[in-house]
C-alpha positions, 0 to 999 in steps of 0.5 A, spaced: 818 220 902 825 217 899 825 210 898 831 206 901 832 200 906 833 205 912 825 206 911 823 199 912 819 197 917 816 191 920 808 189 919 803 190 925 798 186 928 796 180 926 789 180 923 784 174 921 786 171 914 782 172 907 782 165 903 780 163 896 779 156 896 779 154 888 778 147 886 774 142 882 768 140 884 768 134 890 775 135 892 772 138 899 772 146 899 766 146 903 768 141 908 775 145 909 771 152 910 766 148 915 772 146 919 774 153 920 773 156 927 765 158 928 763 159 921 757 162 918 755 160 910 753 165 905 750 160 900 749 162 893 749 155 891 746 149 894 753 146 896 753 144 903 750 137 902 750 133 909 755 138 912 752 141 919 753 149 919 750 155 920 747 158 914 742 164 912 740 158 907 740 159 899 741 167 897 738 168 891 740 175 889 745 180 890 741 184 895 740 178 899 747 177 900 749 184 902 743 183 907 746 177 910 753 181 910 750 187 913 746 182 919 753 179 921 756 186 921 751 190 925 748 184 930 751 181 935 754 174 934 759 169 936 761 167 928 769 167 927 769 166 920 764 168 914 764 163 908 761 165 901 760 158 897 761 160 891 764 166 887 762 163 881 755 162 883 755 169 886 757 172 879 751 172 875 747 175 881 752 181 881 751 181 873 743 181 874 744 186 880 748 191 875 743 190 870 737 192 874 740 198 877 741 202 871 737 208 869 734 204 864 735 197 866 739 192 861 736 186 859 743 182 860 750 184 862 752 185 854 747 190 852 751 196 853 756 194 848 763 190 848 765 190 855 761 196 858 756 191 862 762 188 865 766 194 867 759 197 870 759 190 874 766 192 877 763 197 882 758 192 884 763 187 886 767 192 890 761 193 894 761 186 896 768 186 897 768 192 901 762 188 906 767 182 906 773 186 908 769 190 913 767 183 917 774 182 917 777 189 919 771 191 924 768 185 926 775 180 926 772 175 922 776 170 917 774 170 910 773 164 906 771 165 899 770 158 895 770 158 887 770 152 882 775 150 877 772 148 870 777 143 867 775 143 859 779 139 854 782 143 849 785 141 842 790 145 839 
């Protein structure tokens, strides 16, 4: 197909949003997500505090995160938004899972050599994103991913 202005078309249906809320601790990322339509939280950190929201509780492994996603995908519910709080606490769970699923499990994500463990973790991240995208595309849920910025002083 040749690319030209004649081949332009308009976008289709409106779909639920996918949002990344990124900021320093204490600015209200979780509160913002809790104000989304009918949210359910996948907590990888204990950050809800006094916010009254539906949650699976603290998910301590990648398998628990994926099981929560699977239950939202397969079971009937009225939730309209899935919130992962937070991506930076999910990352070590992804690394631990990546190490555990190897034919000969790794002691840590850096054991296989420069960058290879992190490369293997990309497939595990893709599994997570596929699950989240399925909730959006097939269950009509909005997705809110929360991540933290870490401000560090740097002297050149």
